[in-house]
C-alpha positions in Angstrom: 88.9 124.5 115.0 89.0 127.7 112.9 89.2 129.9 116.0 92.1 127.9 117.3 93.8 128.0 114.0 93.7 131.8 113.9 95.7 132.0 117.1 98.7 130.2 115.4 101.1 132.3 113.5 102.5 130.4 110.5 105.5 131.2 108.3 105.9 130.1 104.8 106.9 130.6 101.2 104.5 131.4 98.4 103.0 128.6 96.3 105.2 129.4 93.4 108.3 129.3 95.6 107.3 125.9 97.0 106.7 124.6 93.5 110.2 125.7 92.4 111.9 124.4 95.6 110.2 121.1 95.1 112.1 120.6 91.9 115.1 119.5 94.0 113.1 116.5 95.2 111.8 115.9 91.6 115.4 115.7 90.4 116.3 113.2 93.1 113.2 111.1 92.1 114.3 111.2 88.4 117.8 110.0 89.4 115.9 107.1 91.1 114.1 106.3 87.8 117.5 105.6 86.3 118.5 103.5 89.2 115.4 101.3 88.9 116.8 100.2 85.6 120.2 99.2 87.1 119.4 95.5 87.0 119.0 95.7 83.2 122.2 97.7 82.9 124.1 95.2 85.0 123.0 92.2 83.1 123.0 93.7 79.7 125.9 96.1 79.9 128.1 94.6 82.6 127.4 90.8 82.0 126.2 89.9 85.5 123.8 87.2 86.4 120.3 88.4 87.5 120.7 87.1 91.1 124.1 88.7 91.5 122.8 92.1 90.3 119.8 91.8 92.6 122.0 90.9 95.6 124.2 94.0 94.9 121.1 96.1 94.6 119.7 94.8 97.9 123.1 95.4 99.6 123.1 99.0 98.4 119.7 99.6 99.9 121.1 98.4 103.3 124.1 100.7 102.8 121.7 103.5 102.1 119.9 102.8 105.3 123.2 102.9 107.2 124.4 106.2 105.6 121.1 107.9 106.3 121.5 108.4 110.1 125.2 109.2 109.6 124.5 112.1 107.3 121.5 113.1 109.3 123.6 113.4 112.4 125.7 116.2 111.1 123.4 117.8 108.5 121.6 120.2 110.9 125.0 121.2 112.3 126.4 122.5 109.0 127.0 126.2 109.1 128.4 127.9 105.9 128.0 131.3 104.2 125.8 129.4 101.7 123.4 128.1 104.4 122.7 124.9 106.2 121.1 122.6 103.6 122.3 124.2 100.3 126.0 122.9 100.4 124.7 119.3 101.1 122.1 119.5 98.3 124.9 120.6 95.9 127.3 117.9 97.0 124.6 115.2 96.6 123.7 116.4 93.2 127.3 116.3 92.0 127.9 112.8 93.4 124.7 111.5 91.8 125.6 113.0 88.4 129.2 111.7 88.4 128.2 108.2 89.4 125.5 108.0 86.8 127.7 109.4 84.0 130.3 106.8 84.8 127.9 103.9 85.5 125.8 104.3 82.3 128.1 105.9 79.7 131.8 105.3 80.5 132.4 102.0 82.3 129.9 99.4 81.1 132.4 97.7 78.7 134.8 96.9 81.5 132.3 94.3 82.9 133.9 94.9 86.3 131.8 93.9 89.3 134.0 95.8 91.8 133.8 99.0 89.7 130.0 98.6 89.5 129.8 98.3 93.3 132.1 101.4 93.8 130.0 103.5 91.5 126.8 102.3 93.2 128.2 103.3 96.6 129.0 106.8 95.3 125.5 107.1 94.0 124.1 106.0 97.4 126.1 108.7 99.2 125.0 111.3 96.7 121.3 110.3 97.1 121.7 110.4 100.9 123.2 113.9 101.0 120.6 115.2 98.6 117.6 113.9 100.3 118.6 114.7 103.9 119.3 118.3 102.9 116.0 118.6 101.1 114.3 117.5 104.3 115.8 120.6 106.0 114.5 122.8 103.1 111.0 121.4 103.5 110.8 121.9 107.2 112.2 125.5 107.2 110.3 126.8 104.2 106.9 126.6 106.0 105.1 125.2 109.0 101.6 126.0 107.7 99.5 122.8 107.5 97.7 124.3 104.5 101.0 124.7 102.6 102.8 121.6 103.7 100.9 119.2 101.4 101.9 121.5 98.5 105.4 120.1 98.5 104.1 116.7 97.6 101.5 118.2 95.3 104.1 119.8 93.1 106.7 117.1 93.5 104.2 114.4 92.4 102.9 116.7 89.6 106.3 117.3 88.1 107.4 113.7 88.6 104.3 112.4 86.8 104.7 114.8 83.9 108.4 113.9 83.4 107.8 110.2 84.0 105.2 110.3 81.2 107.7 112.0 78.9 110.3 109.4 79.8 107.9 106.5 79.2 106.9 107.9 75.8 110.5 108.5 74.9 111.6 105.0 76.0 108.7 103.1 74.5 108.1 105.0 71.3 111.6 106.1 70.4 114.4 104.3 72.2 113.0 100.7 72.2 112.4 100.7 68.4 115.8 102.5 67.9 117.8 100.0 69.9 115.7 96.8 69.4 114.7 96.3 73.1 115.9 97.3 76.6 119.6 97.4 75.6 122.7 99.2 76.8 122.4 102.0 74.2 118.8 102.8 75.3 119.9 103.3 78.9 122.9 105.4 77.9 120.8 107.8 75.8 118.1 107.9 78.5 120.7 108.8 81.2 122.0 111.7 79.2 118.5 113.1 78.8 117.7 112.7 82.5 121.0 114.3 83.5 120.2 117.4 81.5 116.7 117.7 82.8 117.7 117.2 86.5 120.5 119.8 86.1 118.0 122.5 85.1 115.7 121.5 88.0 118.4 121.6 90.6 119.6 125.0 89.6 116.0 126.4 89.8 115.4 124.7 93.1 118.6 126.0 94.7 117.9 129.5 93.4 114.5 129.8 95.0 115.5 128.0 98.3 118.4 130.4 99.0 116.5 132.9 101.1 115.0 130.2 103.3 118.3 128.6 104.1 120.1 131.2 106.2 122.3 130.2 109.2 121.0 133.1 111.3 117.4 132.2 110.9 118.1 128.5 111.6 119.9 129.4 114.8 117.1 131.6 116.0 114.5 128.9 115.5 116.5 125.9 116.8 119.2 127.3 119.1 120.8 124.4 120.9 117.9 122.1 119.7 120.2 120.4 117.2 122.5 119.1 120.0 120.9 115.7 120.2 122.3 112.4 121.3 121.5 108.7 121.2 118.9 109.1 124.0 117.0 111.6 121.9 117.0 109.1 119.0 115.8 106.4 121.4 113.0 108.7 122.6 112.0 109.2 118.9 111.6 105.5 118.4 110.0 104.6 121.7 108.1 107.7 122.8 106.9 109.1 119.5 103.9 106.9 118.3 103.4 109.0 115.2 107.0 108.1 114.0 106.6 104.4 114.5 103.3 104.2 112.7 104.5 106.3 109.8 107.6 104.2 109.5 105.6 100.9 109.3 103.4 102.5 106.7 106.3 103.9 104.7 108.2 100.6 104.8 105.4 98.4 103.6 104.4 100.9 100.9 107.9 101.1 99.6 108.4 97.3 99.3 105.1 97.2 97.4 105.7 100.2 95.1 109.3 99.4 94.3 108.4 95.8 93.4 105.3 96.7 91.4 107.0 99.6 89.6 110.2 97.8 88.6 111.0 97.8 84.9 111.0 94.0 84.9 107.4 93.9 86.2 106.2 96.5 83.7 107.9 94.4 80.9 106.1 91.3 82.2 102.7 93.1 82.1 102.9 95.1 78.9 105.6 93.2 76.9 104.4 89.7 77.7 100.9 89.5 79.2 99.4 92.2 77.0 102.0 91.6 74.3 102.3 95.3 73.3 105.2 97.0 75.1 104.7 100.2 73.1 101.4 100.6 74.9 103.2 101.7 78.0 103.9 105.0 76.2 100.3 105.5 75.1 98.8 104.7 78.5 101.2 106.9 80.3 99.6 110.0 78.9 96.2 109.0 80.3 97.6 107.8 83.6 99.5 111.1 84.1 96.4 113.2 83.5 94.3 111.1 86.0 97.0 111.0 88.5 97.6 114.7 88.4 93.9 115.3 89.1 94.0 112.8 92.0 97.1 114.4 93.5 95.5 117.8 93.6 92.4 116.3 95.1 94.1 114.4 97.9 96.5 117.3 98.8 93.4 119.5 98.9 91.8 117.1 101.3 95.0 116.9 103.4 95.0 120.7 103.7 91.4 120.5 105.2 91.2 117.2 107.0 94.9 116.3 107.8 97.3 113.8 106.3 96.0 110.8 108.3 92.5 111.1 107.1 93.5 111.5 103.5 96.0 108.6 103.6 93.5 106.1 105.1 90.9 106.9 102.5 93.2 106.3 99.6 94.8 103.2 101.0 91.3 101.5 101.1 90.6 102.7 97.5 93.9 101.2 96.4 93.0 97.8 97.8 89.6 97.8 96.1 90.8 98.9 92.7 93.7 96.4 92.8 91.2 93.6 93.5 88.9 94.7 90.6 91.9 95.0 88.2 93.2 91.5 89.0 89.7 90.0 88.5 89.2 91.8 85.2 92.5 90.6 83.8 91.8 87.0 85.0 88.5 86.7 83.2 89.5 88.2 79.8 92.2 87.5 77.2 94.8 90.2 78.1 96.2 90.2 74.6 92.9 91.7 73.4 93.9 94.9 75.3 95.0 97.4 72.6 93.1 95.3 70.0 89.5 95.4 71.1 87.8 98.6 72.3 85.9 97.5 75.4 88.8 95.7 77.2 91.2 98.4 76.2 89.0 101.2 77.7 88.3 99.2 80.9 92.0 98.4 81.4 93.1 102.0 80.8 90.6 103.3 83.3 91.6 100.7 86.0 95.4 101.2 85.3 95.1 105.0 85.4 93.1 104.9 88.6 95.4 102.4 90.3 98.5 104.3 89.5 97.0 107.6 90.6 95.9 106.1 93.9 99.4 104.8 94.5 100.9 108.3 93.9 98.3 110.0 96.1 98.9 107.7 99.1 102.7 108.2 98.6 102.1 112.0 98.7 100.2 111.7 102.0 102.6 109.5 103.8 105.6 111.6 102.8 104.0 114.8 104.1 103.5 113.1 107.4 107.3 113.1 107.9 107.3 116.9 108.3 104.5 116.7 110.9 106.4 114.1 112.8 109.5 116.3 112.9 107.5 119.1 114.4 105.8 116.7 116.8 109.3 115.6 118.0 110.2 119.2 118.6 106.8 119.6 120.5 107.4 116.5 122.6 111.1 116.8 123.5 112.3 120.2 122.3 114.8 118.7 119.9 115.2 119.5 116.2 116.1 116.1 114.8 115.2 117.3 111.3 116.4 114.8 108.7 117.2 112.3 111.5 113.5 111.6 111.8 113.5 110.6 108.2 116.8 108.8 108.5 115.9 106.6 111.4 112.6 105.7 109.7 114.5 105.0 106.5 117.0 102.8 108.4 114.2 100.7 109.9 112.1 100.6 106.7 115.0 99.9 104.3 116.1 96.9 106.2 112.7 95.5 105.3 112.7 97.3 101.9 115.9 95.6 100.8 113.8 92.4 100.6 112.0 93.8 97.5 115.0 93.1 95.1 115.4 89.6 96.5 111.6 89.0 96.3 111.6 90.2 92.7 114.7 88.1 91.7 113.3 85.0 93.4 110.0 85.4 91.6 111.7 85.9 88.3 113.8 82.9 88.9 110.7 80.7 89.2 109.8 81.9 85.7 113.2 80.9 84.4 114.8 84.4 84.4 118.1 83.6 86.1 120.7 84.8 83.6 118.6 87.5 81.8 115.7 89.8 82.4 112.3 89.7 80.8 112.1 91.1 77.3 109.1 92.2 75.3 107.8 89.3 73.2 108.9 86.5 75.6 106.2 83.7 75.7 103.3 84.1 78.2 101.8 81.4 80.3 99.4 81.1 83.3 102.4 80.9 85.6 103.8 84.2 84.1 100.3 85.8 84.4 99.8 85.0 88.1 103.3 85.9 89.1 102.9 89.2 87.3 99.6 89.8 89.2 101.3 89.0 92.5 104.2 91.4 91.8 102.1 94.2 90.3 98.9 94.1 92.4 99.3 91.6 95.2 102.4 93.2 96.8 100.8 96.7 96.9 97.6 95.3 98.5 99.6 93.7 101.3 101.5 97.0 101.8 98.3 99.0 102.0 96.6 96.6 104.4 99.6 96.9 106.8 99.4 100.7 106.5 95.7 100.8 107.4 96.3 98.8 110.5 99.3 101.0 111.5 97.2 104.2 111.1 94.9 103.2 114.0 97.7 104.3 116.4 98.8 107.4 114.5 97.9 110.5 116.7 98.5 113.5 114.4 95.1 114.6 113.4 94.5 118.0 111.9 93.3 119.3 115.3 96.4 117.9 117.0 98.8 119.6 114.6 97.2 123.0 115.4 98.1 122.4 119.0 101.6 121.3 118.0 102.4 124.4 115.9 101.1 126.8 118.5 103.4 125.2 121.1 106.4 125.1 118.7 106.0 128.8 117.9 106.4 129.5 121.6 109.5 127.3 121.7 111.0 129.1 118.7 110.5 132.4 120.4 112.3 131.2 123.5 115.2 129.9 121.3 115.4 133.2 119.5 115.6 135.1 122.7 118.4 132.8 124.0 120.3 133.1 120.8 120.1 136.9 120.8 121.2 137.0 124.5 124.2 134.8 123.7 125.2 137.0 120.8 124.9 140.1 123.0 127.1 138.4 125.6 129.8 137.7 123.0 129.7 141.2 121.6 129.8 142.9 125.0 
């Protein structure tokens, strides 16, 4: 394969530039951290019932799925003196910031459900603009299969570091300060995240500017952005890589969003283990292990391809989840943080489980870029963020079920008008429901992904062929663009 690879001419930014540009995605992910707490904000700050807040959250995910293809339709057609993607990144950032400032710090005392919905809608549009534009960044910065996994490597690395900081800040400082997961906690946390994400966005935009030029975009994809409904239909029906990645992404998201929800973490640490402050302590170890695993899996993806790496870590996730559940079932979980042996074993299992979740997510996200190039290879069309949008539309219809599933499960535990709080009483019912939400849901998601990957065609060898063909296509597009310019200037 090495001889074939040498014949392919790749373009790409340096590792440092990729790391800096990935900060735009990190900022979007940190905005999402705040939005995972919105149920607590709605019930504690806006006076809503748990089921009402969950239904609104589920509805917003469906709206997000609808806005994705709409924004993706015109995003590649944007032409400004600031580039193709940059104006949309900036617009999305501003909408996210404004909605979060109002949602968390200005309007809670109104207890207005319509106002809450309006702000949530603004946030959804901001998130959509931001993410679809970032997809254009990623595809245009490099086509080198050895560099592509670096986006997720640095994205996940930065996300893990700042998630650890946020976890420590919340558990060690804010929870004692405000006496629980209360409105003041979320307000102070939102201000902190807004400052951090602002710095990240400015750095990312600065380093992305030279890779977001209208002239370069036109030379590479001249006329290829003129797609229609038939092209989208071809993507769904005649691109097997797209369909398999969509199934994997959808099932993984349902599992990860349910398992990572603040309520589930509160059930696990604040009730089952009975030491919510331990979330801050364990986050340090988890972050270190996860960072090592992310660098390992992205290194494997560079050598063996994303499919191979993804399958391996899906299986490992299933195995570790089963071991973790068995361990917690045979011990007294309240001895964790009190006795050395159960504490050490739990920390190891928890850190490994979380790191495997992050590494599988890194692999499946990188597949999206390969699929965009594969669509260009198959049909000569630059669908760009539309590939991600159509996949998101299909997956979020399923993904919207995660909020309903969580709310229904919490309701069986008696949480209908309030969310779980540290110190609430434990019981076998609470224990097994927590195990299902935290470990069972991810296992179901990974098993579905393993089955789907049997029909995923983009091996490392196939991607060499794809990029060689696409380089020839880009050369033809550049020649057509230059000829058209010459004709206009004649």
